C-alpha positions as CSV (number, residue, x, y, z in Angstrom):
1,M,-120.9,-87.0,-92.0
2,P,-122.6,-87.8,-95.0
3,E,-123.8,-84.6,-97.2
4,E,-127.3,-83.1,-96.1
5,Y,-129.1,-84.1,-99.2
6,L,-127.8,-87.8,-98.8
7,Q,-129.4,-87.6,-95.3
8,A,-132.4,-86.2,-96.3
9,A,-132.9,-88.5,-99.1
10,F,-132.4,-91.6,-96.5
11,E,-135.2,-90.1,-94.5
12,I,-137.3,-89.5,-97.5
13,K,-137.2,-93.5,-98.2
14,A,-137.8,-94.1,-94.4
15,S,-140.7,-91.9,-94.6
16,C,-142.4,-93.4,-97.7
17,D,-141.9,-96.9,-96.0
18,E,-143.9,-95.6,-92.8
19,I,-146.6,-94.1,-95.2
20,S,-147.1,-97.3,-97.2
21,R,-147.1,-99.5,-94.2
22,R,-149.9,-97.2,-92.7
23,I,-151.8,-97.6,-96.3
24,L,-151.6,-101.0,-96.5
25,R,-152.6,-101.9,-93.2
26,W,-155.6,-99.6,-93.4
27,H,-156.6,-101.3,-96.7
28,W,-156.2,-105.0,-95.0
29,E,-157.9,-104.4,-91.7
30,S,-160.7,-102.8,-93.8
31,K,-161.2,-105.7,-96.1
32,P,-163.5,-108.7,-95.3
33,G,-161.8,-111.7,-93.7
34,G,-158.7,-112.2,-91.7
35,H,-156.9,-108.8,-90.5
36,G,-153.6,-110.4,-89.1
37,F,-150.1,-109.9,-90.1
38,D,-149.9,-113.8,-90.6
39,A,-152.9,-113.7,-93.0
40,L,-151.0,-111.2,-95.3
41,L,-147.7,-113.4,-95.4
42,E,-150.0,-115.9,-96.2
43,H,-151.7,-114.0,-98.9
44,V,-148.3,-113.0,-100.0
45,R,-146.8,-116.5,-100.6
46,R,-150.0,-117.5,-102.3
47,R,-149.5,-114.7,-104.9
48,Q,-145.8,-115.2,-105.4
49,E,-146.8,-118.8,-106.2
50,E,-149.7,-117.6,-108.6
51,S,-147.8,-114.8,-110.3
52,P,-144.0,-115.1,-109.9
53,A,-143.0,-112.8,-112.7
54,Y,-144.8,-109.9,-110.7
55,Y,-143.9,-111.0,-107.1
56,G,-140.4,-111.8,-108.4
57,H,-136.9,-110.4,-107.0
58,M,-138.5,-109.7,-103.7
59,P,-136.8,-110.7,-100.1
60,D,-138.1,-113.6,-98.3
61,V,-141.1,-112.7,-96.5
62,G,-140.8,-115.5,-94.1
63,R,-138.1,-113.5,-92.2
64,K,-140.9,-110.9,-91.6
65,T,-142.4,-111.1,-88.2
66,S,-144.4,-107.6,-88.1
67,W,-145.5,-104.7,-89.9
68,Q,-142.5,-102.5,-89.1
69,Q,-140.3,-104.7,-91.3
70,L,-142.4,-104.0,-94.4
71,D,-141.0,-101.6,-96.9
72,T,-142.7,-99.7,-99.7
73,T,-141.4,-102.1,-102.1
74,L,-143.8,-105.0,-100.5
75,C,-146.8,-103.0,-99.6
76,M,-147.0,-101.3,-102.8
77,R,-146.6,-104.7,-104.7
78,V,-149.5,-105.9,-102.7
79,L,-151.7,-102.6,-102.9
80,L,-150.9,-102.3,-106.8
81,D,-151.2,-106.0,-107.9
82,P,-153.8,-106.5,-110.7
83,E,-154.6,-109.9,-109.5
84,N,-155.5,-111.1,-113.2
85,D,-154.4,-114.3,-112.3
86,A,-155.6,-114.5,-108.6
87,S,-157.6,-117.3,-107.2
88,Q,-158.9,-115.2,-104.4
89,P,-158.6,-111.6,-105.7
90,L,-158.9,-108.8,-103.1
91,D,-158.9,-105.7,-105.0
92,L,-157.8,-103.4,-102.0
93,L,-157.6,-100.3,-103.7
94,G,-161.4,-100.7,-105.5
95,N,-163.0,-101.4,-102.3
96,T,-162.2,-97.6,-101.4
97,A,-164.3,-94.4,-101.7
98,H,-161.7,-93.0,-104.0
99,P,-160.2,-95.8,-106.3
100,G,-158.5,-93.8,-108.4
101,A,-157.1,-91.2,-106.1
102,A,-155.7,-94.3,-103.9
103,R,-153.9,-95.6,-106.8
104,R,-152.3,-92.3,-107.6
105,A,-151.2,-92.0,-104.0
106,C,-149.6,-95.2,-104.2
107,N,-148.0,-94.8,-107.2
108,A,-146.5,-91.3,-106.1
109,V,-145.1,-93.2,-103.0
110,R,-143.9,-95.5,-104.8
111,T,-142.1,-92.8,-107.1
112,A,-140.6,-91.1,-104.5
113,R,-139.0,-93.7,-102.6
114,N,-137.2,-95.2,-106.0
115,E,-136.1,-91.9,-106.4
116,A,-135.1,-91.3,-102.8
117,A,-133.3,-94.7,-102.8
118,H,-131.2,-93.7,-106.0
119,A,-130.2,-90.6,-104.7
120,S,-126.7,-89.5,-105.4
121,D,-126.2,-85.9,-105.9
122,R,-128.1,-82.8,-104.7
123,S,-130.1,-82.6,-107.8
124,S,-131.3,-86.2,-107.3
125,G,-132.0,-85.4,-103.8
126,G,-134.0,-82.4,-104.6
127,Q,-136.0,-84.1,-107.0
128,A,-136.7,-86.8,-104.4
129,A,-137.9,-84.1,-101.9
130,I,-140.2,-82.4,-104.4
131,L,-141.9,-85.9,-105.3
132,F,-142.0,-86.6,-101.7
133,D,-144.2,-83.5,-101.2
134,E,-146.2,-84.4,-104.2
135,A,-146.7,-87.9,-103.0
136,V,-147.9,-86.1,-99.2
137,E,-150.5,-84.3,-101.3
138,C,-151.8,-87.3,-103.2
139,V,-152.1,-89.4,-99.8
140,E,-154.0,-86.2,-98.3
141,D,-156.5,-86.2,-101.5
142,A,-157.1,-90.1,-101.3
143,Y,-156.8,-90.8,-97.4
144,V,-157.7,-87.9,-95.3
145,G,-160.0,-88.6,-92.9
146,T,-159.4,-92.5,-93.2
147,A,-155.9,-93.9,-93.1
148,F,-154.4,-90.6,-92.0
149,S,-155.6,-87.6,-89.6
150,E,-155.2,-84.3,-90.5
151,K,-152.6,-83.8,-87.7
152,E,-150.7,-86.6,-89.0
153,L,-150.6,-85.3,-92.3
154,A,-149.5,-82.2,-91.2
155,K,-146.6,-84.1,-89.6
156,Y,-145.5,-85.4,-93.0
157,Y,-146.0,-81.9,-94.6
158,Q,-143.6,-80.5,-91.9
159,L,-141.4,-83.2,-92.7
160,S,-141.6,-82.4,-96.6
161,R,-140.8,-78.7,-95.9
162,D,-137.7,-80.0,-93.9
163,Y,-136.7,-82.1,-96.9
164,L,-136.9,-79.4,-99.7
165,R,-135.0,-77.1,-97.2
166,R,-132.1,-79.7,-96.9
167,C,-132.2,-80.5,-100.5
168,G,-132.0,-76.7,-101.2
169,V,-135.2,-76.7,-103.0
170,G,-137.8,-74.0,-101.7
171,G,-135.4,-71.4,-99.9
172,K,-132.8,-71.6,-97.0
173,E,-135.0,-72.0,-94.2
174,P,-138.6,-73.5,-93.4
175,S,-141.5,-70.9,-92.9
176,P,-143.4,-71.1,-89.8
177,P,-146.9,-73.1,-89.6
178,P,-149.6,-71.0,-91.0
179,D,-152.0,-71.7,-88.0
180,T,-150.1,-69.5,-86.1
181,P,-151.6,-65.8,-86.6
182,S,-148.2,-63.8,-85.5
183,A,-146.2,-66.3,-87.6
184,A,-148.8,-65.9,-90.7
185,G,-148.4,-62.3,-90.1
186,E,-144.7,-62.4,-90.0
187,T,-144.6,-64.2,-93.4
188,A,-146.7,-62.2,-95.2
189,G,-144.7,-59.1,-94.2
190,R,-141.4,-61.1,-95.4
191,D,-143.3,-61.8,-98.7
192,E,-144.2,-58.2,-99.3
193,A,-140.8,-57.1,-98.4
194,A,-139.1,-59.5,-100.9
195,G,-140.7,-57.4,-103.3
196,S,-139.8,-58.7,-107.3
197,A,-137.2,-61.4,-105.6
198,A,-137.8,-65.0,-107.0
199,P,-140.4,-66.5,-105.2
200,E,-139.9,-69.3,-102.6
201,V,-141.6,-72.6,-102.3
202,H,-144.0,-72.5,-99.1
203,I,-145.2,-75.9,-98.0
204,H,-148.6,-75.7,-96.0
205,P,-150.0,-78.3,-93.6
206,T,-153.1,-78.8,-95.9
207,G,-154.5,-78.7,-99.3
208,A,-156.6,-75.8,-98.4
209,A,-154.1,-73.9,-96.8
210,R,-151.9,-73.9,-100.1
211,Q,-154.8,-72.5,-102.1
212,K,-155.5,-70.0,-99.7
213,A,-151.7,-69.2,-99.3
214,A,-151.4,-68.9,-102.9
215,A,-154.3,-66.5,-103.4
216,A,-152.7,-64.3,-100.8
217,R,-149.5,-64.1,-102.8
218,Q,-151.0,-63.4,-105.8
219,K,-153.2,-60.6,-104.0
220,A,-149.9,-59.5,-103.0
221,E,-148.0,-59.4,-106.0
222,R,-151.3,-57.5,-107.6
223,T,-150.8,-54.9,-104.9
224,A,-147.2,-54.5,-105.7
225,R,-147.5,-53.8,-108.9
226,A,-150.2,-51.3,-108.4
227,G,-148.0,-49.4,-106.2
228,Q,-145.3,-49.5,-108.8
229,R,-147.7,-48.3,-111.4
230,A,-148.9,-45.6,-108.8
231,E,-145.4,-44.1,-108.4
232,P,-145.0,-42.3,-111.4
233,A,-148.4,-41.0,-111.1
234,A,-147.5,-39.4,-107.6
235,K,-144.3,-38.0,-109.0
236,A,-146.0,-36.2,-111.8
237,P,-146.5,-33.1,-109.7
238,R,-142.7,-32.6,-109.4
239,S,-142.5,-32.1,-113.1
240,A,-144.8,-29.0,-112.8
241,P,-142.0,-26.4,-112.5
242,A,-140.8,-27.5,-115.9
243,G,-144.5,-27.3,-117.0
244,R,-144.9,-23.8,-115.5
245,S,-141.7,-23.1,-117.3
246,G,-142.7,-24.2,-120.7
247,T,-146.0,-22.3,-120.1
248,A,-144.1,-19.1,-119.4
249,A,-142.1,-19.8,-122.7
250,R,-145.0,-20.2,-124.4
251,G,-146.6,-17.4,-122.8
252,S,-143.7,-15.1,-123.7
253,A,-144.0,-16.0,-127.5
254,P,-146.7,-13.5,-128.1
255,R,-144.1,-10.8,-127.1
256,K,-142.4,-11.1,-130.4
257,P,-145.0,-9.3,-132.4
258,A,-144.8,-6.6,-129.9
259,A,-141.0,-6.3,-130.6
260,H,-141.6,-5.7,-133.9
261,T,-144.2,-3.1,-133.4
262,K,-141.5,-1.2,-131.6
263,P,-140.2,0.8,-135.0
264,K,-143.9,2.0,-135.4
265,N,-144.0,3.5,-132.0
266,R,-140.7,5.0,-132.9
267,R,-141.9,6.4,-136.4
268,A,-144.9,7.6,-134.5
269,G,-143.0,9.7,-132.3
270,R,-140.9,11.0,-134.8
271,G,-144.1,12.1,-136.6
272,E,-145.1,14.5,-133.8
273,P,-142.4,17.2,-133.9
274,A,-143.0,17.4,-138.0
275,G,-146.7,18.2,-136.9
276,S,-145.8,20.8,-134.4
277,R,-143.3,22.2,-136.9
278,A,-146.2,22.8,-139.8
279,A,-148.4,24.3,-136.7
280,L,-145.7,26.9,-136.3
281,I,-144.9,27.6,-139.9
282,A,-148.8,28.2,-140.4
283,A,-148.9,30.5,-137.3
284,A,-145.6,32.3,-138.3
285,A,-147.2,32.5,-141.9
286,A,-150.3,33.9,-140.6
287,L,-148.5,36.5,-137.9
288,L,-146.6,37.4,-141.3
289,I,-149.8,38.1,-143.3
290,G,-151.4,39.7,-140.2
291,L,-148.7,42.2,-140.0
292,A,-148.1,42.8,-143.6
293,V,-152.3,44.0,-144.0
294,R,-151.8,46.1,-141.0
295,A,-148.6,47.7,-142.3
296,A,-150.5,48.1,-145.8
297,G,-153.2,50.1,-143.9
298,M,-150.9,52.2,-142.6
299,G,-149.3,53.0,-145.9
300,L,-146.1,51.3,-145.2
301,L,-145.8,49.1,-148.0
302,P,-146.8,51.3,-151.2
303,F,-146.8,48.1,-153.0
304,L,-149.8,46.4,-151.5
C-alpha cells in the first residue's frame, strides 16, 4: 500500500484534472461558434500546426473521444494559449468578466497539478496539498457562480482540507464544516482551550467564511492575552498581608525614639526622691528652729 501522502498527491492530480476540464468546457461552451468536443479537437489540431513549439510534447489528441479523457496539461495549454500566431484566435480567458482572475486560477491549478505529479516524499506531497488549496481559492475568485457553484466549491474545499490532513499539514484531523452551529461552537471551544499552542490550519468552504474564522481566532487570541494580563491583577490582593506586615514594620519604626526616651523617664523617677528629701530637710530645719526659739523663750538656752 502506498504512503498516505503519495496517495493524496495522486488524488490531488486527479482533482486538478477535473477542475481543468470543468473550466475549459465552461469557456468553450460560452464562446461563439461550435461548442462540441469535436470542434475542440479540431481547434487543437489547427493550433498544433500553427504553433508546434507551444503545442509540442503532447499526447495524440486523435485518441481522445470525450471530455473525461482530457487532463490539466491539455486543458491549460488551450486556455493559456497566447495565440500570437493563431489564424483564428479565441481569447477564451479574455472574454470573461475577470480575465486576470481567470488566468491566475488556471496557472494555480496547473502549478498544483505539476507539484502533485512530481511528489516523491511527504514534504513535496504537503506542498502539493498547499498549492491545491490556493488553487481552489483562485478558482473561487474567478469562477464562483459561473463555472462552479458554491456547493461545488465547498466540495473542493473539503477535499483540500482532507489532502492537507493526510499530507501532515494543518493538524491531525479535519475540522468540521463551519455551517453547522454546534460544530462551530465545538471548534471555537477547542481553539480557546488550545491557548498558546501552535495554531492549526483550518480550511473553510468559502473565502468569506475564512475571513470570519480568522477574525474569530484573532478575537479569541486577544481575549486570552487580556485574561493573562488580568491574572496578576487578580492575584494582587493575596499579597496584602505582606503589605500590612510591611506597614506594621514601618509603623513600629516610630517606637524607636520612645525607647530612647526611657532613660529620661528613669532620670525623672530618680529626681522625685531627691525633692522629697529636700522638703524633709527643710521641714526638719524649721522644726529645729522653732524648738530652739521656744527653748530660748523659756530660758533653756542661755546662749541665745
